[in-house]
C-alpha positions in Angstrom: 37.5 -19.1 4.8 33.8 -19.3 6.8 32.5 -17.2 3.9 33.2 -19.3 1.6 32.3 -22.6 3.1 28.7 -20.8 4.0 28.6 -20.0 0.2 29.0 -23.1 -0.7 26.4 -26.3 -2.0 27.1 -28.0 0.9 27.1 -25.1 3.0 23.7 -24.2 2.6 22.7 -27.6 2.8 23.6 -28.0 6.5 22.7 -24.1 7.0 19.1 -25.4 6.7 19.1 -28.2 8.1 20.9 -26.8 11.2 17.7 -24.2 10.6 15.0 -26.9 9.6 15.9 -28.7 13.4 15.9 -25.6 15.9 12.6 -24.8 14.4 11.3 -28.0 14.8 12.7 -28.3 18.4 11.4 -25.1 19.4 7.9 -25.9 18.0 8.2 -29.2 20.0 8.9 -26.8 23.6 5.5 -24.9 22.1 3.5 -28.4 21.5 3.0 -27.6 18.2 3.8 -30.4 16.1 5.1 -30.4 12.9 3.8 -33.5 11.4 0.4 -34.4 11.7 2.2 -38.5 12.2 0.2 -40.1 15.0 0.3 -36.6 16.6 -3.3 -35.0 17.4 -3.4 -31.5 15.9 -5.2 -28.7 15.7 -5.1 -27.4 12.8 
């Protein structure tokens, strides 16, 4: 059942969104911005 949910289009979209948000959160904790809006960046 879980495998079928992950294989579905909605499941893949949810997994992608979760991965992106977790990555952004980790980068935010480390002080590395993923966005250049209003923040000074080293790059």
